[in-house]
Structure formats: C-alpha cells, structure tokens
N, CA, C and O atoms as a MOPAC input file, in Angstrom:
PM7 MOZYME 1SCF
protein

 N    123.29200 1   102.85700 1   106.65300 1
 C    122.76700 1   101.56700 1   107.05300 1
 C    122.65000 1   100.69300 1   105.79900 1
 O    122.19100 1   101.14700 1   104.75100 1
 N    123.07100 1    99.44600 1   105.92800 1
 C    123.01200 1    98.52000 1   104.79900 1
 C    121.79500 1    97.61800 1   104.90300 1
 O    121.20200 1    97.46600 1   105.97100 1
 N    121.43500 1    97.02700 1   103.78100 1
 C    120.30000 1    96.10600 1   103.71900 1
 C    120.78400 1    94.68300 1   103.99500 1
 O    121.83100 1    94.27500 1   103.49400 1
 N    120.03700 1    93.93900 1   104.77700 1
 C    120.35200 1    92.54400 1   105.05200 1
 C    119.45000 1    91.66700 1   104.19200 1
 O    118.22600 1    91.80100 1   104.21000 1
 N    120.07700 1    90.76800 1   103.43900 1
 C    119.34400 1    89.86300 1   102.55700 1
 C    119.70800 1    88.42800 1   102.93800 1
 O    120.88600 1    88.07800 1   103.01500 1
 N    118.70700 1    87.61900 1   103.17000 1
 C    118.90900 1    86.20600 1   103.49700 1
 C    118.84900 1    85.39800 1   102.21500 1
 O    117.85300 1    85.44400 1   101.49400 1
 N    119.91100 1    84.65800 1   101.92700 1
 C    119.92400 1    83.80400 1   100.74200 1
 C    118.98100 1    82.62200 1   100.96000 1
 O    118.69400 1    82.26100 1   102.10100 1
 N    118.50000 1    82.02200 1    99.87700 1
 C    117.67300 1    80.81900 1   100.01800 1
 C    118.39200 1    79.71300 1   100.80200 1
 O    117.75500 1    78.99000 1   101.56700 1
 N    119.68000 1    79.57800 1   100.62500 1
 C    120.44600 1    78.56300 1   101.35700 1
 C    120.41600 1    78.83600 1   102.85000 1
 O    120.19300 1    77.91900 1   103.64100 1
 N    120.63500 1    80.07800 1   103.24800 1
 C    120.62700 1    80.42500 1   104.67300 1
 C    119.24100 1    80.20900 1   105.28200 1
 O    119.12200 1    79.72200 1   106.40600 1
 N    118.19900 1    80.57100 1   104.54100 1
 C    116.83900 1    80.34400 1   105.04100 1
 C    116.55400 1    78.85200 1   105.18500 1
 O    115.90000 1    78.42600 1   106.13800 1
 N    117.04300 1    78.06900 1   104.24200 1
 C    116.88300 1    76.61500 1   104.33300 1
 C    117.63900 1    76.06400 1   105.53400 1
 O    117.14200 1    75.18100 1   106.23300 1
 N    118.84100 1    76.58200 1   105.77600 1
 C    119.61500 1    76.17200 1   106.95300 1
 C    118.83900 1    76.46100 1   108.22900 1
 O    118.75700 1    75.61400 1   109.11800 1
 N    118.26800 1    77.66400 1   108.31900 1
 C    117.49800 1    78.04900 1   109.51200 1
 C    116.28600 1    77.13500 1   109.67700 1
 O    115.96400 1    76.72400 1   110.79200 1
 N    115.62000 1    76.81800 1   108.57800 1
 C    114.46400 1    75.90900 1   108.63700 1
 C    114.87200 1    74.52900 1   109.13500 1
 O    114.18600 1    73.93400 1   109.96600 1
 N    115.98700 1    74.02400 1   108.62700 1
 C    116.45200 1    72.69000 1   109.03400 1
 C    116.79500 1    72.64400 1   110.51900 1
 O    116.46900 1    71.68100 1   111.21300 1
 N    117.44800 1    73.68400 1   110.99300 1
 C    117.80400 1    73.74700 1   112.41000 1
 C    116.53200 1    73.82400 1   113.25400 1
 O    116.42100 1    73.14800 1   114.27600 1
 N    115.57700 1    74.64400 1   112.82800 1
 C    114.31400 1    74.78700 1   113.56500 1
 C    113.54500 1    73.46200 1   113.59700 1
 O    112.97900 1    73.09300 1   114.62600 1
 N    113.53000 1    72.76100 1   112.48300 1
 C    112.84300 1    71.46100 1   112.45000 1
 C    113.47300 1    70.48300 1   113.42900 1
 O    112.77400 1    69.72500 1   114.10000 1
 N    114.79300 1    70.50700 1   113.50600 1
 C    115.49400 1    69.62200 1   114.42600 1
 C    115.14600 1    69.96600 1   115.88200 1
 O    114.84600 1    69.08000 1   116.68200 1
 N    115.18900 1    71.25400 1   116.21000 1
 C    114.87400 1    71.68800 1   117.57400 1
 C    113.40600 1    71.39600 1   117.90600 1
 O    113.08300 1    71.03800 1   119.03900 1
 N    112.53300 1    71.54900 1   116.92800 1
 C    111.09200 1    71.36600 1   117.14300 1
 C    110.73600 1    69.92400 1   117.50500 1
 O    109.65300 1    69.67300 1   118.03300 1
 N    111.61700 1    68.99200 1   117.23400 1
 C    111.35400 1    67.60300 1   117.64300 1
 C    111.18200 1    67.51500 1   119.15100 1
 O    110.42500 1    66.68500 1   119.65500 1
 N    111.89500 1    68.38100 1   119.86600 1
 C    111.78900 1    68.42300 1   121.32400 1
 C    110.84500 1    69.52100 1   121.80500 1
 O    110.10700 1    69.33800 1   122.77300 1
 N    110.87600 1    70.67400 1   121.11400 1
 C    110.07400 1    71.80100 1   121.58200 1
 C    109.82600 1    72.79300 1   120.44800 1
 O    110.75600 1    73.41200 1   119.93100 1
 N    108.57000 1    72.93200 1   120.07600 1
 C    108.20500 1    73.89600 1   119.04000 1
 C    108.49300 1    75.31900 1   119.52000 1
 O    108.94300 1    76.16400 1   118.74600 1
 N    108.23000 1    75.57300 1   120.79900 1
 C    108.47100 1    76.91000 1   121.35000 1
 C    109.95800 1    77.26900 1   121.28600 1
 O    110.31200 1    78.39500 1   120.93400 1
 N    110.82100 1    76.31700 1   121.62500 1
 C    112.26300 1    76.58600 1   121.56700 1
 C    112.72300 1    76.80300 1   120.12900 1
 O    113.59200 1    77.63600 1   119.87000 1
 N    112.15100 1    76.06800 1   119.21200 1
 C    112.50600 1    76.24600 1   117.79800 1
 C    112.12900 1    77.65100 1   117.33600 1
 O    112.91700 1    78.32000 1   116.66600 1
 N    110.92800 1    78.09500 1   117.69300 1
 C    110.48300 1    79.43600 1   117.33100 1
 C    111.40300 1    80.49200 1   117.93800 1
 O    111.81200 1    81.43400 1   117.25900 1
 N    111.72500 1    80.32900 1   119.22000 1
 C    112.60000 1    81.27200 1   119.90700 1
 C    113.99000 1    81.29800 1   119.28300 1
 O    114.58300 1    82.36400 1   119.11800 1
 N    114.50700 1    80.12300 1   118.93600 1
 C    115.82900 1    80.04500 1   118.31000 1
 C    115.85300 1    80.84700 1   117.01300 1
 O    116.75800 1    81.65100 1   116.79200 1
 N    114.86000 1    80.62500 1   116.15900 1
 C    114.83300 1    81.31700 1   114.86800 1
 C    114.68100 1    82.81900 1   115.06200 1
 O    115.34500 1    83.60300 1   114.38400 1
 N    113.81700 1    83.22300 1   115.97400 1
 C    113.64400 1    84.65600 1   116.22800 1
 C    114.95800 1    85.28800 1   116.68200 1
 O    115.33800 1    86.35700 1   116.20300 1
 N    115.64400 1    84.62800 1   117.60000 1
 C    116.92100 1    85.16600 1   118.09400 1
 C    118.01500 1    85.10200 1   117.03600 1
 O    118.91000 1    85.94800 1   117.01300 1
 N    117.94800 1    84.11300 1   116.16800 1
 C    118.89900 1    84.00500 1   115.06700 1
 C    118.78000 1    85.23100 1   114.15800 1
 O    119.78400 1    85.83800 1   113.78600 1
 N    117.54900 1    85.58300 1   113.80800 1
 C    117.33100 1    86.76100 1   112.96700 1
 C    117.72500 1    88.04200 1   113.71200 1
 O    118.28200 1    88.96100 1   113.11100 1
 N    117.43900 1    88.10400 1   115.00700 1
 C    117.83400 1    89.26400 1   115.80700 1
 C    119.35700 1    89.40800 1   115.86200 1
 O    119.88200 1    90.52100 1   115.89200 1
 N    120.05500 1    88.27700 1   115.87500 1
 C    121.51600 1    88.29500 1   116.01000 1
 C    122.21300 1    88.99900 1   114.84800 1
 O    123.31700 1    89.51700 1   115.01200 1
 N    121.58300 1    89.02200 1   113.68300 1
 C    122.22900 1    89.65800 1   112.53200 1
 C    121.81800 1    91.12000 1   112.33400 1
 O    122.41600 1    91.82000 1   111.51700 1
 N    120.82000 1    91.58100 1   113.06300 1
 C    120.31500 1    92.93600 1   112.85500 1
 C    121.38600 1    94.01700 1   113.07300 1
 O    121.38300 1    95.03300 1   112.37700 1
 N    122.28400 1    93.81100 1   114.01700 1
 C    123.31300 1    94.83900 1   114.26700 1
 C    124.24900 1    95.02300 1   113.07600 1
 O    124.95500 1    96.02700 1   112.98400 1
 N    124.25100 1    94.05100 1   112.16400 1
 C    125.10800 1    94.16300 1   110.98200 1
 C    124.68300 1    95.31100 1   110.07600 1
 O    125.48500 1    95.79400 1   109.27700 1
 N    123.43300 1    95.75500 1   110.18800 1
 C    122.98900 1    96.90100 1   109.39600 1
 C    123.84300 1    98.12800 1   109.69100 1
 O    124.16500 1    98.90100 1   108.78800 1
 N    124.20500 1    98.30200 1   110.94800 1
 C    125.00400 1    99.45800 1   111.34100 1
 C    126.49500 1    99.14400 1   111.43700 1
 O    127.33300 1   100.03600 1   111.30200 1
 N    126.82200 1    97.87100 1   111.67000 1
 C    128.21800 1    97.47700 1   111.86200 1
 C    128.54100 1    96.24300 1   111.01400 1
 O    128.76900 1    95.16300 1   111.55800 1
 N    128.56300 1    96.39800 1   109.68900 1
 C    128.72600 1    95.23500 1   108.81900 1
 C    130.06300 1    94.49600 1   108.98200 1
 O    130.14900 1    93.30800 1   108.67100 1
 N    131.06900 1    95.16200 1   109.45000 1
 C    132.37600 1    94.50600 1   109.60400 1
 C    132.60600 1    93.97600 1   111.01800 1
 O    133.73400 1    93.63900 1   111.37900 1
 N    131.55500 1    93.90200 1   111.81000 1
 C    131.72400 1    93.47400 1   113.19500 1
 C    131.99400 1    91.97900 1   113.33500 1
 O    132.54400 1    91.54200 1   114.34600 1
 N    131.61700 1    91.20100 1   112.34300 1
 C    131.92200 1    89.76900 1   112.39100 1
 C    133.37800 1    89.51700 1   112.04400 1
 O    134.05300 1    90.35900 1   111.45200 1
 N    133.84400 1    88.33300 1   112.42800 1
 C    135.23500 1    88.00300 1   112.09400 1
 C    135.31700 1    87.49100 1   110.65700 1
 O    134.34100 1    86.97300 1   110.11500 1
 N    136.47200 1    87.64200 1   110.06100 1
 C    136.71000 1    87.10700 1   108.72600 1
 C    136.65700 1    85.58700 1   108.81800 1
 O    137.24800 1    85.00000 1   109.72400 1
 N    135.96000 1    84.95100 1   107.89600 1
 C    135.85600 1    83.49300 1   107.89200 1
 C    137.23700 1    82.91900 1   107.61000 1
 O    137.79000 1    83.14900 1   106.53400 1
 N    137.80700 1    82.17200 1   108.56400 1
 C    139.18600 1    81.69500 1   108.40500 1
 C    139.40600 1    80.84300 1   107.15600 1
 O    140.46800 1    80.91500 1   106.53700 1
 N    138.42000 1    80.04400 1   106.78400 1
 C    138.58400 1    79.16100 1   105.63200 1
 C    138.61500 1    79.91300 1   104.29900 1
 O    139.06200 1    79.37800 1   103.28400 1
 N    138.13600 1    81.15400 1   104.31700 1
 C    138.08300 1    81.93800 1   103.08000 1
 C    139.14400 1    83.03800 1   103.06900 1
 O    139.75900 1    83.30000 1   102.03600 1
 N    139.35900 1    83.68200 1   104.22300 1
 C    140.34000 1    84.75300 1   104.36800 1
 C    140.11600 1    85.90900 1   103.38100 1
 O    141.04700 1    86.38200 1   102.73000 1
 N    138.87300 1    86.33900 1   103.29500 1
 C    138.48200 1    87.46800 1   102.45700 1
 C    137.75500 1    88.45200 1   103.37200 1
 O    136.82200 1    88.06900 1   104.07900 1
 N    138.17500 1    89.70500 1   103.36300 1
 C    137.60300 1    90.70700 1   104.27000 1
 C    136.10800 1    90.92100 1   104.06700 1
 O    135.43700 1    91.43000 1   104.96500 1
 N    135.57500 1    90.54700 1   102.91800 1
 C    134.14800 1    90.70800 1   102.66500 1
 C    133.32300 1    89.48300 1   103.05800 1
 O    132.09300 1    89.52600 1   103.02700 1
 N    133.98800 1    88.40700 1   103.42200 1
 C    133.29600 1    87.17900 1   103.83800 1
 C    133.52300 1    87.00600 1   105.33500 1
 O    134.63700 1    86.72100 1   105.77500 1
 N    132.46800 1    87.18000 1   106.10500 1
 C    132.58400 1    87.22100 1   107.55800 1
 C    131.55400 1    86.31900 1   108.21500 1
 O    130.68200 1    85.75500 1   107.55600 1
 N    131.67700 1    86.19800 1   109.52700 1
 C    130.72500 1    85.39200 1   110.27100 1
 C    130.54900 1    85.95200 1   111.66900 1
 O    131.44500 1    86.57400 1   112.24100 1
 N    129.35800 1    85.70700 1   112.19700 1
 C    129.11400 1    85.97500 1   113.60400 1
 C    128.71500 1    84.64300 1   114.22200 1
 O    128.19200 1    83.75700 1   113.54700 1
 N    128.96700 1    84.52400 1   115.48600 1
 C    128.65500 1    83.29500 1   116.19900 1
 C    127.37300 1    83.51300 1   116.99600 1
 O    127.22500 1    84.50100 1   117.71500 1
 N    126.46300 1    82.57500 1   116.85100 1
 C    125.22600 1    82.58800 1   117.63400 1
 C    125.09300 1    81.21200 1   118.27000 1
 O    124.79100 1    80.23400 1   117.58700 1
 N    125.31600 1    81.13700 1   119.56600 1
 C    125.30700 1    79.84000 1   120.24900 1
 C    126.36100 1    78.94000 1   119.64900 1
 O    127.54000 1    79.29200 1   119.61300 1
 N    125.94600 1    77.78600 1   119.18000 1
 C    126.87300 1    76.82400 1   118.58000 1
 C    126.95700 1    76.97800 1   117.06100 1
 O    127.56700 1    76.14500 1   116.39100 1
 N    126.35700 1    78.02600 1   116.51500 1
 C    126.25300 1    78.16700 1   115.06900 1
 C    127.07900 1    79.32000 1   114.52000 1
 O    127.26100 1    80.34700 1   115.17400 1
 N    127.56900 1    79.12700 1   113.31800 1
 C    128.28400 1    80.15500 1   112.57300 1
 C    127.31600 1    80.72000 1   111.54300 1
 O    126.83000 1    79.99400 1   110.67700 1
 N    127.03900 1    82.00700 1   111.63900 1
 C    126.19500 1    82.68000 1   110.65700 1
 C    127.14300 1    83.39400 1   109.69900 1
 O    127.78100 1    84.38600 1   110.05200 1
 N    127.21800 1    82.87700 1   108.49900 1
 C    128.16900 1    83.40300 1   107.51500 1
 C    127.49000 1    84.43600 1   106.62700 1
 O    126.32700 1    84.29400 1   106.25100 1
 N    128.24500 1    85.47600 1   106.30300 1
 C    127.68400 1    86.51700 1   105.44900 1
 C    128.75400 1    87.14400 1   104.57500 1
 O    129.95000 1    87.05300 1   104.84900 1
 N    128.28600 1    87.78000 1   103.51800 1
 C    129.17100 1    88.43900 1   102.56200 1
 C    128.73000 1    89.89000 1   102.42500 1
 O    127.54000 1    90.17600 1   102.29500 1
 N    129.68200 1    90.79000 1   102.45400 1
 C    129.40100 1    92.21900 1   102.30500 1
 C    129.56200 1    92.58300 1   100.83200 1
 O    130.60900 1    92.35200 1   100.22600 1
 N    128.50000 1    93.15800 1   100.27400 1
 C    128.52800 1    93.60900 1    98.87700 1
 C    127.91500 1    94.99500 1    98.81000 1
 O    126.70000 1    95.14200 1    98.93700 1
 N    128.73300 1    96.00500 1    98.61300 1
 C    128.29900 1    97.38900 1    98.50700 1
 C    127.41800 1    97.77300 1    99.69300 1
 O    127.89800 1    97.80400 1   100.82600 1
 N    126.16500 1    98.06100 1    99.45800 1
 C    125.25100 1    98.47700 1   100.52800 1
 C    124.35800 1    97.32700 1   100.98800 1
 O    123.26800 1    97.54500 1   101.51600 1
 N    124.83600 1    96.10000 1   100.77900 1
 C    124.04700 1    94.92300 1   101.15000 1
 C    124.90100 1    93.93100 1   101.92800 1
 O    126.11400 1    93.83100 1   101.74200 1
 N    124.22800 1    93.21200 1   102.79500 1
 C    124.84800 1    92.08100 1   103.48500 1
 C    124.02000 1    90.86200 1   103.11900 1
 O    122.81000 1    90.82100 1   103.34400 1
 N    124.68800 1    89.87600 1   102.55400 1
 C    124.03200 1    88.62700 1   102.17600 1
 C    124.34900 1    87.58100 1   103.22300 1
 O    125.50700 1    87.20000 1   103.39600 1
 N    123.32200 1    87.11300 1   103.92600 1
 C    123.49600 1    85.99700 1   104.85300 1
 C    123.53900 1    84.76000 1   103.96900 1
 O    122.55100 1    84.42600 1   103.31300 1
 N    124.67800 1    84.08200 1   103.94900 1
 C    124.89700 1    83.01200 1   102.97400 1
 C    124.71400 1    81.61000 1   103.52900 1
 O    124.46300 1    80.67300 1   102.77100 1
 N    124.83500 1    81.45300 1   104.83500 1
 C    124.66500 1    80.12100 1   105.39300 1
 C    124.78100 1    80.10700 1   106.90200 1
 O    125.32300 1    81.02600 1   107.51700 1
 N    124.25300 1    79.03400 1   107.48600 1
 C    124.32700 1    78.83600 1   108.93400 1
 C    124.75000 1    77.38900 1   109.14900 1
 O    124.07400 1    76.46200 1   108.70300 1
 N    125.86300 1    77.20500 1   109.82700 1
 C    126.32100 1    75.84400 1   110.08300 1
 C    126.68100 1    75.68300 1   111.55500 1
 O    127.03800 1    76.64700 1   112.23300 1
 N    126.58100 1    74.46700 1   112.02700 1
 C    126.97300 1    74.16500 1   113.40000 1
 C    128.49200 1    74.30400 1   113.49100 1
 O    129.21600 1    73.87100 1   112.59400 1
 N    128.96000 1    74.90000 1   114.56400 1
 C    130.38500 1    75.14000 1   114.73900 1
 C    131.22600 1    73.88000 1   114.80300 1
 O    132.42000 1    73.92200 1   114.50800 1
 N    130.62600 1    72.75800 1   115.18300 1
 C    131.38500 1    71.50100 1   115.25900 1
 C    131.51600 1    70.83000 1   113.89500 1
 O    132.31000 1    69.90400 1   113.72400 1
 N    130.74800 1    71.29300 1   112.94500 1
 C    130.78000 1    70.69000 1   111.60900 1
 C    131.98600 1    71.19900 1   110.83700 1
 O    132.28200 1    72.39400 1   110.85300 1
 N    132.67200 1    70.30500 1   110.17000 1
 C    133.78600 1    70.71100 1   109.31900 1
 C    133.20500 1    71.36000 1   108.08300 1
 O    132.29200 1    70.81700 1   107.46100 1
 N    133.72500 1    72.51000 1   107.72900 1
 C    133.19800 1    73.25200 1   106.58800 1
 C    134.34900 1    73.71200 1   105.72300 1
 O    135.39500 1    74.12600 1   106.22200 1
 N    134.14300 1    73.63500 1   104.41600 1
 C    135.11200 1    74.13800 1   103.43900 1
 C    134.40600 1    75.10700 1   102.50700 1
 O    133.23200 1    74.93200 1   102.18100 1
 N    135.12900 1    76.12200 1   102.08500 1
 C    134.55200 1    77.08800 1   101.14800 1
 C    134.03000 1    76.35700 1    99.92600 1
 O    134.69000 1    75.47300 1    99.37900 1
 N    132.83000 1    76.74300 1    99.50800 1
 C    132.23000 1    76.13100 1    98.33200 1
 C    131.37400 1    74.92500 1    98.66400 1
 O    130.75400 1    74.34300 1    97.77500 1
 N    131.33200 1    74.54000 1    99.93700 1
 C    130.51600 1    73.36400 1   100.28800 1
 C    129.14700 1    73.76500 1   100.77100 1
 O    128.33400 1    72.90400 1   101.10700 1

C-alpha cells in the first residue's frame, strides 16, 4: 500500500472549489470535499488505476475523474502525490 500525499496546490484547488460551491450550499461544499478525498483513497491499493494524463504522456503522471474534475497525481516510489484538481472544461497545459 502506498502513501497518499496532497500537495499544497491540490489542497488550495480543493479549497477554491469548495468556496465556490459554498456560495450556494455549505452542506454541498462539505460533501463535495469529503467525496473528493474519498475518490483518491483507492489509489493506495491501485496507484496505476488512473489514466495517463494526455498532456504529459508520462506513465507516472496520471489522473482520475471525479464528476467534472480531473484529479491529477504523480506516482513516486511508495507515494502518490495529488498535484492538482482542475475542472474538465478548463484548458490545461503541463506546467500551468
């Protein structure tokens, strides 16, 4: 089993999304964040279960989809680094 580590950027992304959702419903924002964290838990046992990020094309840089969001992560030895969360409709380039 590998360790899951949330980068400061990914945590900031989650906070920003929650703040946006909370404008309409604090309860929905809380539920979204809880489910977001739950969505990555299976990576402890199945780190390669996400697809390779097409913009990067590196087997160690992967993503899982949660609703309309891309949860990006990088596999490093016995760790998984959650590196960012972006809306799927947003144009994204590596390094941005």
